C-alpha positions in Angstrom: -22.4 -58.9 48.2 -25.5 -61.0 48.0 -26.2 -62.5 51.6 -28.0 -65.5 52.1 -30.1 -67.0 55.0 -28.0 -68.7 57.7 -29.5 -72.1 56.8 -27.9 -71.6 53.4 -24.8 -70.9 55.0 -24.6 -67.1 54.7 -24.3 -64.5 57.5 -26.8 -64.8 60.3 -27.1 -61.5 62.2 -28.5 -62.0 65.8 -28.7 -59.2 68.3 -27.0 -60.4 71.5 -27.0 -59.2 75.1 -23.9 -61.5 75.8 -24.1 -61.3 79.6 -27.7 -62.4 79.6 -27.8 -65.8 78.2 -28.9 -68.2 80.7 -26.9 -71.3 81.3 -28.7 -74.7 80.4 -30.2 -76.5 83.3 -31.0 -80.1 83.8 -27.5 -81.1 83.1 -24.5 -82.4 85.0 -21.7 -79.9 85.5 -18.1 -80.6 86.3 -17.2 -79.0 89.6 -13.8 -80.1 90.9 -11.3 -82.9 90.4 -11.9 -85.8 93.1 -8.2 -85.4 94.2 -9.0 -81.5 95.2 -11.5 -82.9 97.9 -9.9 -85.0 100.9 -11.9 -86.9 103.3 -13.2 -84.6 106.1 -12.9 -81.6 104.1 -15.2 -79.3 102.3 -15.0 -76.6 99.6 -17.7 -73.9 98.2 -18.2 -73.5 94.4 -20.5 -71.4 92.4 -22.6 -73.2 89.8 -25.1 -71.3 87.6 -25.3 -68.5 90.2 -25.8 -70.8 93.2 -23.5 -71.2 95.8 -22.8 -74.9 96.6 -21.0 -76.6 99.4 -19.1 -79.7 98.6 -17.7 -82.3 101.0 -16.3 -85.6 101.3 -17.3 -87.7 104.4 -14.8 -90.1 106.5 -15.9 -92.9 104.4 -15.1 -91.1 101.1 -18.7 -90.3 99.8 -19.1 -86.9 98.2 -22.1 -84.6 98.6 -23.2 -81.2 97.5 -25.5 -78.9 99.7 -26.8 -75.4 99.3 -24.0 -73.3 100.9 -26.6 -71.4 103.1 -28.0 -72.3 106.7 -31.7 -72.1 106.3 -31.8 -70.4 109.7 -30.4 -67.1 109.0 -28.8 -67.6 105.6 -25.0 -67.8 107.0 -22.7 -69.3 104.4 -21.9 -72.8 105.7 -18.4 -73.0 104.4 -17.6 -70.7 107.2 -18.5 -73.3 109.6 -17.0 -76.9 110.5 -17.1 -80.2 109.1 -16.1 -83.2 111.3 -16.5 -85.7 108.2 -20.1 -86.8 109.2 -21.9 -83.2 109.8 -21.6 -79.7 108.7 -21.9 -77.3 111.6 -23.2 -73.4 111.0 -20.8 -71.2 112.6 -23.5 -68.6 113.7 -25.7 -70.6 115.7 -24.3 -74.2 115.6 -26.8 -75.8 113.6 -25.7 -79.1 112.2 -26.6 -80.9 109.0 -25.8 -84.3 107.7 -24.6 -85.1 104.0 -28.4 -85.7 103.1 -29.2 -82.2 104.2 -31.1 -83.2 107.3 -30.7 -81.1 110.2 -29.5 -83.0 113.2 -29.0 -80.4 115.8 -30.2 -77.0 117.1 -28.2 -76.2 120.1 -30.7 -73.6 121.2 -33.5 -75.7 121.7 -34.5 -77.2 125.1 -35.3 -80.9 125.2 -39.2 -80.6 124.7 -38.4 -78.8 121.4 -35.6 -80.8 119.9 -38.2 -82.4 117.5 -38.4 -79.0 115.7 -35.4 -79.9 113.6 -36.8 -83.1 112.3 -38.8 -81.3 109.6 -35.7 -79.0 108.4 -33.8 -80.1 105.5 -31.1 -78.1 103.6 -31.3 -78.4 100.0 -29.0 -81.1 98.4 -27.9 -81.4 94.8 -27.4 -84.9 93.2 -23.5 -85.4 93.1 -21.5 -88.0 91.6 -17.7 -89.2 91.3 -16.6 -90.5 88.2 -13.3 -90.8 86.3 -11.5 -88.6 88.8 -14.3 -85.8 88.5 -16.9 -84.5 90.9 -20.1 -83.8 88.9 -23.1 -81.8 90.2 -26.5 -82.0 88.5 -28.2 -78.6 88.5 -32.0 -78.7 87.7 -35.3 -79.6 88.9 -35.5 -83.3 87.9 -36.1 -86.1 90.3 -33.4 -88.6 91.4 -35.2 -91.1 89.5 -35.1 -89.2 86.2 -31.5 -88.0 86.1 -29.3 -88.6 82.9 -26.2 -90.8 83.1 -23.2 -88.8 84.3 -20.9 -87.7 81.2 -18.4 -90.5 80.7 -15.2 -90.6 78.8 -15.0 -93.6 76.5 -12.8 -96.6 76.6 -10.8 -95.8 80.0 -12.8 -97.2 82.8 -13.4 -95.4 86.2 -9.9 -93.9 86.2 -8.5 -90.4 87.1 -7.0 -88.2 84.6 -3.2 -87.9 84.5 -3.2 -84.3 83.8 -6.0 -81.6 84.7 -5.9 -77.9 84.6 -8.9 -75.2 85.0 -9.2 -71.5 84.3 -11.8 -68.8 84.7 -12.8 -67.1 81.6 -14.5 -63.6 81.8 -17.4 -64.7 79.6 -20.8 -66.7 80.0 -21.0 -70.3 79.3 -22.2 -69.9 75.8 -19.5 -67.8 74.4 -16.8 -69.8 76.6 -18.1 -73.1 74.9 -17.7 -71.5 71.4 -14.1 -72.0 71.5 -14.5 -75.7 71.5 -15.8 -75.8 68.1 -14.4 -72.9 66.5 -11.9 -73.9 63.9 -11.0 -70.7 62.4 -9.6 -69.0 65.4 -6.8 -71.7 66.1 -4.3 -70.3 63.8 -4.8 -66.8 65.0 -4.9 -67.4 68.8 -3.0 -70.3 69.5 0.8 -71.2 69.4 3.1 -73.8 70.5 5.1 -72.1 73.7 8.4 -73.9 72.2 8.0 -73.5 68.4 6.6 -70.0 67.0 4.4 -70.4 63.9 2.8 -67.9 61.6 -0.6 -67.2 62.4 -1.8 -67.3 58.8 -0.6 -70.8 58.0 -3.9 -72.0 57.5 -5.1 -74.9 55.0 -8.4 -75.9 53.2 -10.2 -78.4 55.4 -13.2 -80.9 54.5 -14.8 -82.6 57.4 -17.8 -84.9 57.9 -20.0 -84.5 60.8 -22.9 -86.5 62.2 -25.3 -86.2 65.2 -24.5 -87.5 68.6 -27.1 -88.1 71.4 -26.7 -84.6 72.9 -24.5 -82.8 70.2 -22.6 -84.0 67.3 -19.4 -85.8 66.2 -16.6 -85.3 63.6 -16.1 -88.7 62.0 -13.0 -90.6 63.0 -10.2 -89.6 60.6 -6.4 -90.1 60.2 -4.3 -88.0 62.0 -2.0 -85.5 60.2 0.9 -87.9 58.9 3.7 -85.2 59.0 3.1 -84.4 62.7 5.8 -86.3 64.8 3.6 -86.4 68.0 1.0 -88.8 66.5 3.7 -91.3 65.9 3.9 -92.0 69.3 0.4 -93.7 69.2 1.6 -96.1 66.5 0.4 -97.1 63.2 -3.0 -96.2 61.8 -3.5 -93.5 64.3 -6.9 -91.7 64.1 -9.1 -89.0 65.9 -12.7 -88.4 66.6 -14.1 -85.5 68.5 -17.6 -84.9 69.9 -19.4 -81.7 71.0 -22.2 -82.2 73.6 -24.5 -80.1 75.5 -24.3 -78.0 77.6 -20.6 -77.3 76.7 -18.3 -80.2 76.5 -15.6 -81.5 73.9 -14.2 -85.0 74.0 -11.4 -85.9 71.5 -10.2 -89.3 71.4 -6.6 -90.3 69.7 -6.4 -93.9 69.0 -3.2 -95.7 67.3 -2.4 -99.3 67.4 -0.1 -98.9 70.3 -1.5 -96.0 72.6 -4.4 -93.9 73.1 -5.3 -90.5 74.7 -8.4 -88.7 75.4 -9.2 -85.0 76.1 -12.1 -84.0 78.0 -12.9 -80.0 78.0 -16.1 -79.0 79.7 -17.7 -75.7 81.1 -18.9 -74.8 84.4 -20.8 -71.5 84.3 -20.3 -69.5 87.5 -22.6 -66.5 86.4 -23.7 -64.8 83.3 -20.2 -63.1 83.4 -17.8 -65.9 84.3 -17.2 -69.5 83.4 -14.8 -72.0 84.5 -13.0 -74.4 81.8 -12.0 -77.6 83.0 -9.6 -79.9 81.0 -8.5 -83.3 82.0 -6.1 -85.7 80.0 -6.3 -89.4 80.1 -3.6 -91.4 78.4 -2.1 -95.0 78.2 1.6 -93.7 77.6 3.5 -95.2 80.7 6.5 -93.1 80.0 4.5 -89.9 79.8 3.8 -90.1 83.7 7.1 -88.4 84.7 6.3 -85.5 82.5 2.9 -85.0 83.4 3.8 -81.5 85.0 4.8 -80.6 81.5 1.4 -81.8 80.0 -0.5 -79.6 82.5 1.6 -76.8 81.6 1.0 -76.9 78.0 -2.7 -77.4 78.8 -2.5 -74.4 80.8 -0.7 -72.2 78.1 -3.5 -73.4 75.5 -6.6 -72.2 78.0 -4.7 -69.2 78.6 -4.5 -68.1 75.2 -8.2 -68.6 74.8 -8.7 -66.7 78.1 -6.8 -63.7 76.8 -8.9 -63.6 73.7 -12.1 -64.0 75.8 -10.7 -60.9 77.7 -10.3 -59.0 74.7 -13.5 -60.1 73.1 -15.4 -59.0 76.3 -14.3 -55.3 75.4 -16.5 -55.4 72.5 -19.3 -57.7 73.9 -19.8 -55.0 76.7 -20.8 -52.3 74.4 -23.7 -54.5 73.2 -23.8 -52.5 69.8 -22.4 -55.2 67.3 -24.8 -57.4 65.9 -23.5 -61.2 66.2 -22.6 -62.5 62.8 -22.0 -66.2 61.7 -20.7 -66.8 58.3 -20.1 -69.9 56.0 -19.1 -73.2 57.1 -16.3 -72.0 59.4 -19.2 -70.7 61.8 -21.7 -73.6 61.2 -21.0 -75.4 64.4 -21.7 -72.5 66.2 -25.0 -72.5 64.5 -25.6 -76.2 65.5 -25.0 -75.3 69.1 -27.5 -72.3 69.1 -30.1 -75.0 67.4 -29.5 -77.7 70.0 -29.8 -75.3 72.7 -33.2 -73.8 71.4 -34.2 -77.4 71.1 -33.3 -78.4 74.4 -34.9 -75.4 76.1 -38.3 -76.3 74.2 -38.2 -80.0 75.1 -37.6 -78.8 78.9 -40.4 -76.6 78.7 -42.8 -79.0 77.1 -41.5 -81.8 79.5 -41.0 -83.9 76.2 -38.1 -86.2 75.0 -35.2 -84.0 73.5 -34.8 -84.6 70.0 -31.3 -83.9 68.1 -32.5 -81.3 65.1 -29.0 -82.0 63.5 -28.5 -84.0 60.3 -25.1 -85.4 58.8 -23.2 -82.6 57.2 -20.0 -81.9 55.4 -18.2 -78.7 56.2 -15.4 -77.0 54.1 -13.5 -74.3 55.5 -10.1 -73.0 56.3 -8.2 -73.3 59.5 
């Protein structure tokens, strides 16, 4: 076999240490659905190895704070939250939603001002379209990018949501979003069993997007009964964006549906996959539980594959191979990642290195 270089579509051999691929910083990451955080409540999460306390004040505002008391490093989620201030369980120090220390109980009156200069770290936090997003990075508040937005639906919550933990780092978890070749072998309907080798020739056109690439809008398969619910002339468009987000928009003359899938790396060995569904079908509301079950079924199949792949990745002996147009989008993701890291290091504007391209593969 005559191996070509990766730019020409031939195999690309890159030795990988699978659990030492750092997650990308200076991005917004989905942390929780808004419905999971009630007024006066707090939850702790881990993003990119950082323990973060999420809270919602009594007036409904969300905030994100380092989940450690700066006094003696006690995790703040073990303490109390009265809807206005978080109190550390160890010595009773209090912090408001901006991270400002408001009380140190051990201080006498002449020393009370010591707390004025103490502020716990906070993270930019936004709630939009039913999701709470946290910005992980070092950019000032005045230089933050916009929160990721699902197009064409306004500020509404998803009708169905599901999340699962994958035993892989963020990059390997994101690959499942834009790897068309695995679908026939990994995924199946919970109601209709299909043969894994029922694959067809595909030709699809792609173009660059602001932080990734986009599959051009195309008609949906005419033989699929599900798509007939959208009305005549139904089309689909899929975007793939850094640091690991997939947005699919299905639009017909009568209805539309949008799927948002995004990664939230916990560490270099674990990632949360969040998936939210938005639709305009009024009659699907009573069966949203079924929709959630189908999402969970789909994600669970990828998670089982991730668990199996981990067995090989842990050996760290097999080179990582990318072949032909079926793996082209993974190469694109790696190109984008490299360009982002370089622009971040140089403090220069990010320039998308991708060009319009037509891919031919079987899936």
